[in-house]
C-alpha positions as CSV (number, residue, x, y, z in Angstrom):
1,X,95.4,105.2,97.3
2,X,97.4,103.6,100.4
3,X,100.1,104.6,102.2
4,X,102.3,101.9,99.7
5,X,100.5,103.1,96.3
6,X,100.8,107.0,96.8
7,X,103.4,108.6,95.1
8,X,105.4,111.5,96.1
9,X,104.1,114.3,94.0
10,X,100.1,113.1,95.5
11,X,101.4,113.8,99.7
12,X,101.0,116.6,101.6
13,X,104.5,118.1,101.9
14,X,104.9,119.6,105.3
15,X,108.2,121.9,105.7
16,X,109.8,122.7,108.6
17,X,111.8,126.1,109.0
18,X,113.9,128.5,111.0
19,X,117.0,129.3,112.4
20,X,120.1,127.5,113.1
21,X,119.5,125.2,116.4
22,X,115.8,126.2,117.1
23,X,115.3,122.4,116.7
24,X,114.2,121.9,113.8
25,X,115.3,118.6,113.4
26,X,114.6,117.6,116.8
27,X,110.9,118.7,116.6
28,X,110.6,116.6,112.8
29,X,111.8,113.8,114.9
30,X,109.8,113.8,117.8
31,X,106.4,114.8,114.7
32,X,107.0,111.5,113.0
33,X,108.4,109.1,115.8
34,X,111.7,108.8,113.8
35,X,115.3,109.7,114.0
36,X,114.7,111.0,110.6
37,X,117.0,114.1,111.1
38,X,120.6,113.9,112.3
39,X,120.4,115.7,116.0
40,X,123.8,118.1,117.1
41,X,124.1,121.2,118.9
42,X,126.6,121.9,116.3
43,X,124.9,124.8,114.2
44,X,124.4,124.2,110.7
45,X,123.9,120.5,111.3
46,X,121.7,120.2,108.3
47,X,123.3,121.2,105.1
48,X,120.3,120.1,102.7
49,X,116.9,119.1,103.1
50,X,115.8,115.6,104.1
51,X,113.0,114.5,103.0
52,X,110.6,111.0,104.1
53,X,107.5,110.0,102.7
54,X,105.7,108.4,105.9
55,X,102.1,108.1,107.3
56,X,101.3,110.9,109.5
57,X,98.0,110.2,111.3
58,X,95.7,111.7,111.6
59,X,96.6,114.3,108.1
60,X,97.2,110.7,106.1
61,X,100.3,110.0,103.8
62,X,102.9,113.1,103.6
63,X,106.5,114.5,102.9
64,X,108.0,115.7,105.6
65,X,110.9,118.1,105.0
66,X,113.6,119.2,107.4
67,X,116.0,122.4,106.2
68,X,118.5,124.2,106.9
69,X,119.0,126.7,109.1
70,X,117.7,130.3,107.2
71,X,120.5,132.4,109.4
72,X,123.4,130.6,107.9
73,X,126.6,132.3,106.6
74,X,129.4,132.3,104.5
75,X,128.9,131.0,101.1
76,X,128.0,127.6,102.2
77,X,125.1,129.0,104.0
78,X,123.8,131.4,101.1
79,X,123.9,128.1,99.6
80,X,121.9,126.5,102.2
81,X,119.6,129.4,102.7
82,X,119.6,128.7,98.8
83,X,117.7,125.4,99.8
84,X,115.5,126.2,102.1
85,X,113.9,128.5,99.0
86,X,113.8,125.4,96.9
87,X,111.9,123.6,99.3
88,X,109.6,126.3,99.9
89,X,108.7,126.2,96.4
90,X,107.5,122.2,97.6
91,X,106.0,123.0,100.8
92,X,102.0,122.4,101.3
93,X,101.9,123.3,104.2
94,X,105.0,125.3,106.6
95,X,106.0,124.9,110.4
96,X,108.7,127.9,111.5
97,X,110.2,126.8,114.4
98,X,111.0,129.3,116.9
99,X,113.9,128.8,119.7
100,X,111.2,129.8,122.9
101,X,114.3,131.0,124.8
102,X,115.2,134.3,122.0
103,X,111.3,134.5,120.6
104,X,110.8,136.2,117.4
105,X,114.1,137.2,115.5
106,X,115.0,139.0,111.9
107,X,115.6,135.5,110.5
108,X,112.1,134.0,111.6
109,X,110.3,137.8,110.1
110,X,112.3,137.0,107.0
111,X,110.7,133.4,107.0
112,X,107.2,134.6,107.4
113,X,106.9,136.9,104.7
114,X,109.0,134.3,102.1
115,X,105.9,132.0,103.8
116,X,103.5,134.9,102.9
117,X,104.1,135.5,99.7
118,X,103.2,132.3,99.0
119,X,100.1,132.1,100.4
120,X,101.2,129.2,102.0
121,X,99.2,127.9,105.3
122,X,101.4,127.7,108.9
123,X,102.1,127.3,111.8
124,X,104.6,129.0,114.5
125,X,106.0,126.3,116.6
126,X,107.9,127.8,119.4
127,X,110.2,124.8,120.2
128,X,111.6,124.4,123.9
129,X,108.8,125.3,125.9
130,X,110.0,123.6,128.5
131,X,112.8,125.8,129.1
132,X,111.1,129.3,128.1
133,X,107.2,129.5,128.3
134,X,106.4,131.9,125.2
135,X,103.5,134.2,125.0
136,X,101.7,132.6,121.9
137,X,100.7,135.2,119.0
138,X,97.6,133.9,116.2
139,X,99.1,130.3,114.4
140,X,101.4,129.3,116.9
141,X,101.4,126.2,119.1
142,X,104.0,125.6,122.2
143,X,106.3,122.8,122.0
144,X,108.9,120.7,123.3
145,X,111.5,118.3,121.1
146,X,112.8,116.9,124.3
147,X,109.6,116.3,126.4
148,X,106.6,116.0,123.5
149,X,104.8,118.5,125.2
150,X,102.4,120.0,123.0
151,X,103.5,118.0,119.9
152,X,100.2,115.5,119.2
153,X,98.6,119.0,119.0
154,X,101.3,120.4,116.4
155,X,99.9,117.4,114.8
156,X,96.3,117.9,115.1
157,X,97.2,121.6,113.4
158,X,99.0,120.0,110.3
159,X,96.1,117.3,109.7
160,X,93.8,120.5,109.8
161,X,95.8,122.7,107.2
162,X,97.4,119.8,105.7
163,X,93.6,118.5,104.5
164,X,93.0,118.2,100.7
165,X,90.1,119.3,99.0
166,X,88.5,116.5,97.0
167,X,89.1,116.6,93.6
168,X,88.0,115.0,90.3
169,X,90.2,114.2,87.7
170,X,87.6,113.3,84.7
171,X,84.8,111.3,86.4
172,X,82.7,114.6,87.2
173,X,82.1,115.2,83.4
174,X,81.2,111.3,82.6
175,X,78.1,109.7,82.4
176,X,77.3,107.0,86.0
177,X,78.2,103.9,84.7
178,X,80.5,105.2,82.1
179,X,82.8,103.1,80.1
180,X,85.9,104.5,79.0
181,X,89.0,103.3,77.1
182,X,92.5,104.2,77.8
183,X,95.2,104.2,75.2
184,X,98.5,103.7,76.7
185,X,101.5,103.1,74.3
186,X,103.6,100.5,75.6
187,X,107.3,101.3,73.9
188,X,111.2,101.8,75.0
189,X,110.0,105.5,76.7
190,X,107.0,103.8,79.0
191,X,108.3,103.0,82.2
192,X,108.9,99.1,83.4
193,X,106.4,96.9,85.0
194,X,104.0,100.3,86.0
195,X,102.1,102.7,84.3
196,X,102.5,107.1,84.8
197,X,100.7,109.0,87.2
198,X,98.3,110.7,85.4
199,X,97.4,106.8,84.2
200,X,97.2,105.3,87.1
201,X,94.8,108.6,88.6
202,X,92.4,108.2,86.1
203,X,92.5,104.0,86.2
204,X,91.6,104.5,89.6
205,X,89.0,107.0,89.5
206,X,87.1,105.3,87.1
207,X,87.5,101.8,89.3
208,X,86.5,103.7,92.1
209,X,83.3,105.2,90.9
210,X,82.2,101.6,89.9
211,X,82.9,102.9,85.8
212,X,84.2,100.6,83.3
213,X,87.9,101.3,82.1
214,X,89.2,99.5,78.6
215,X,93.2,99.7,78.4
216,X,94.3,99.3,74.7
217,X,97.5,100.1,73.2
218,X,97.3,102.3,70.1
219,X,97.5,99.0,67.5
220,X,94.4,97.5,69.1
221,X,92.1,101.4,69.1
222,X,90.3,100.4,66.2
223,X,89.4,96.9,66.8
224,X,88.5,97.7,70.5
225,X,85.9,100.7,68.7
226,X,84.9,98.0,66.5
227,X,83.4,96.1,69.2
228,X,82.2,99.5,72.0
229,X,81.1,102.8,72.1
230,X,83.0,104.6,74.6
231,X,81.4,107.4,76.6
232,X,85.4,109.1,76.3
233,X,88.7,108.1,74.7
234,X,91.7,109.6,77.3
235,X,95.0,108.6,75.2
236,X,98.7,109.2,75.8
237,X,99.4,112.7,74.3
238,X,102.5,111.1,72.0
239,X,100.2,109.3,70.2
240,X,97.4,111.9,70.0
241,X,97.6,112.3,66.3
242,X,96.8,108.6,65.8
243,X,94.2,108.2,68.2
244,X,92.0,111.5,67.2
245,X,92.3,110.1,63.3
246,X,91.3,106.2,64.8
247,X,88.2,107.6,67.2
248,X,85.0,109.1,65.4
249,X,84.3,112.6,66.3
250,X,80.7,111.3,68.1
251,X,83.3,109.9,70.7
252,X,84.7,112.5,73.3
253,X,88.7,112.4,73.1
254,X,91.0,113.7,75.7
255,X,94.5,113.1,76.9
256,X,95.8,111.9,80.6
257,X,98.0,115.0,80.3
258,X,95.2,117.4,79.6
259,X,93.0,115.9,82.7
260,X,96.5,116.5,84.7
261,X,96.2,119.9,83.9
262,X,92.8,120.2,84.7
263,X,92.9,117.9,88.2
264,X,95.6,120.7,89.0
265,X,94.0,123.8,88.0
266,X,96.3,125.2,85.3
267,X,94.2,124.1,82.3
268,X,93.3,127.7,81.6
269,X,96.8,129.4,81.7
270,X,98.2,126.1,80.2
271,X,95.6,126.9,76.5
272,X,96.8,130.6,76.4
273,X,100.5,129.3,77.0
274,X,99.4,126.9,73.5
275,X,98.7,130.4,71.3
276,X,102.4,130.9,71.6
277,X,103.2,127.8,69.3
278,X,102.3,129.7,66.0
279,X,103.8,132.6,66.8
280,X,107.7,131.8,67.3
281,X,110.2,132.8,64.8
282,X,113.6,131.8,64.1
283,X,116.2,132.0,66.8
284,X,113.3,132.5,69.9
285,X,114.3,130.2,72.9
286,X,112.1,127.8,74.0
287,X,112.6,125.7,77.0
288,X,111.6,122.7,77.9
289,X,111.4,121.1,81.1
290,X,110.8,118.0,82.7
291,X,110.1,116.8,86.5
292,X,111.9,113.7,86.4
293,X,115.4,112.4,85.4
294,X,115.5,109.9,83.1
295,X,117.7,108.2,80.5
296,X,117.4,110.4,77.1
297,X,116.5,108.2,74.2
298,X,117.0,108.0,70.6
299,X,113.0,109.3,70.4
300,X,113.0,111.4,73.7
301,X,109.5,113.7,73.9
302,X,111.5,116.2,75.1
303,X,114.6,116.6,73.0
304,X,113.7,115.0,69.6
305,X,109.7,114.6,69.1
306,X,108.7,118.3,70.7
307,X,111.5,120.1,68.8
308,X,110.4,118.2,65.3
309,X,106.3,119.0,66.1
310,X,107.3,122.5,66.8
311,X,109.8,123.6,64.1
312,X,106.9,122.0,62.0
313,X,104.0,123.6,63.6
314,X,105.3,127.0,63.5
315,X,107.9,127.3,60.1
316,X,110.3,128.3,62.4
317,X,114.2,127.1,63.8
318,X,113.8,128.5,67.6
319,X,116.7,127.7,70.2
320,X,116.1,124.9,72.9
321,X,116.8,124.8,76.7
322,X,116.3,121.9,78.3
323,X,115.8,121.1,82.1
324,X,114.6,118.0,83.7
325,X,114.6,117.2,87.6
326,X,114.4,119.9,89.9
327,X,116.3,121.9,87.7
328,X,114.1,125.1,86.6
329,X,116.1,128.5,86.1
330,X,115.1,131.4,88.9
331,X,115.7,134.2,85.8
332,X,113.7,133.4,82.6
333,X,114.7,136.8,81.1
334,X,115.2,135.6,76.9
335,X,112.6,132.6,77.4
336,X,109.8,132.8,74.8
337,X,107.7,129.9,75.3
338,X,108.2,127.3,78.4
339,X,106.8,123.6,77.0
340,X,106.7,122.0,80.3
341,X,105.6,118.0,80.6
342,X,102.6,117.0,83.1
343,X,104.6,117.2,86.0
344,X,103.2,113.7,87.2
345,X,106.8,114.0,89.6
346,X,106.5,116.9,90.8
347,X,103.8,118.0,93.8
348,X,101.3,121.0,92.6
349,X,103.2,123.1,94.9
350,X,106.5,122.9,93.0
351,X,104.1,123.0,89.8
352,X,101.8,126.1,91.2
353,X,105.7,127.9,92.1
354,X,106.7,126.9,88.3
355,X,103.8,128.3,87.1
356,X,103.6,131.8,88.8
357,X,107.5,132.3,88.1
358,X,106.5,132.3,84.4
359,X,103.7,134.4,84.7
360,X,105.8,137.1,86.8
361,X,108.3,136.9,84.1
362,X,105.5,137.4,81.1
363,X,107.0,133.9,79.4
364,X,104.1,131.6,78.4
365,X,104.0,128.0,79.9
366,X,102.2,125.0,78.4
367,X,102.2,121.2,78.6
368,X,103.3,118.4,76.6
369,X,99.7,117.4,76.3
370,X,98.3,120.4,75.5
371,X,101.0,121.8,73.0
372,X,100.7,118.3,71.0
373,X,97.4,118.5,70.9
374,X,97.4,122.2,69.3
375,X,100.5,121.1,67.0
376,X,98.5,118.3,65.9
377,X,95.0,120.4,65.3
378,X,92.6,118.8,67.0
379,X,93.3,121.2,70.4
380,X,89.7,122.8,70.5
381,X,88.3,118.9,70.2
382,X,90.4,117.8,73.1
383,X,88.8,120.5,75.6
384,X,86.1,119.8,74.3
385,X,84.5,117.7,77.0
386,X,85.8,119.6,79.4
387,X,83.0,122.5,81.0
388,X,85.3,125.0,82.6
389,X,87.0,126.1,79.3
390,X,84.2,125.6,77.1
391,X,84.7,129.4,75.1
392,X,87.8,129.2,75.4
393,X,89.4,128.5,72.0
């Protein structure tokens, strides 16, 4: 994807952490070549994380995050530190900015512990090296946001750490020159004038591999299948039941959200989460989470369709908690099951962070697509084309 087409969730997220007045904002401005962050000698100038989607050569499309000082104090300081912890959940590559004139301090060490706990690749940037020349430990670089010294070296190191592995969504399990039918409903919940990210990613990958994609709405599917025999049908999860009934068993079938879980390495754990759907009891707490924020509509999948399907499938009347956007509770005690959207508006780091939080709390988590397939009795068929999960059902 080009710079203009790359959505935030598919960009490498690089976050700058450190004490107040270590020069984080100045260094962010030096790295980006823009006045992205407000710079001041007053400690605590940055009150909320500042984000900027941009092109950072030689790496490519990134999101740069400037965070508040981690050593902030008082009630407001605690909120800023909380925002810093939220930023860590979204981070692919961390930059710890250290004031070279002070060296590593206890807040810096605490940040390094948090970064290590998340197993994040990181660099320590000793800023203000024009004032004090530090002895550099491993994974460190001396920089000066004021003079520009070391900034190019820092960018090169960031590019090396942030380079993503090329992952296939679906093309690696298709024959050469495959023909694939993509079933994409266009209803009141579809975004105006665009496709959602999993649909974009699948369509672009098929085109990049010189495969043929035939797009249709559910109403046209039978007519399309009467004219061609595709190598696979990929559908939006909301119409899984209708599509499964229309697609012969001889044609592989799966969904965009199942492929998205595969793409992000989460499919196996999602299948484990699906097993909880028929073990729910009256009064159990089920959290339904969406990564984006949007106006709820009368037939909203999260608040209307999923609860209806869950109750019909489980025979139980659970109690529901709904979250959206950046909301995701720190404490998950009392939650029996988390049903999460595909997370196309969240980057992989944040989705992995949420999944890990659920795992540590012992709460099963399943995404919409896997859950819907399970509740319509077609989960085994839907994951059958995916070799790495064969034998799990």
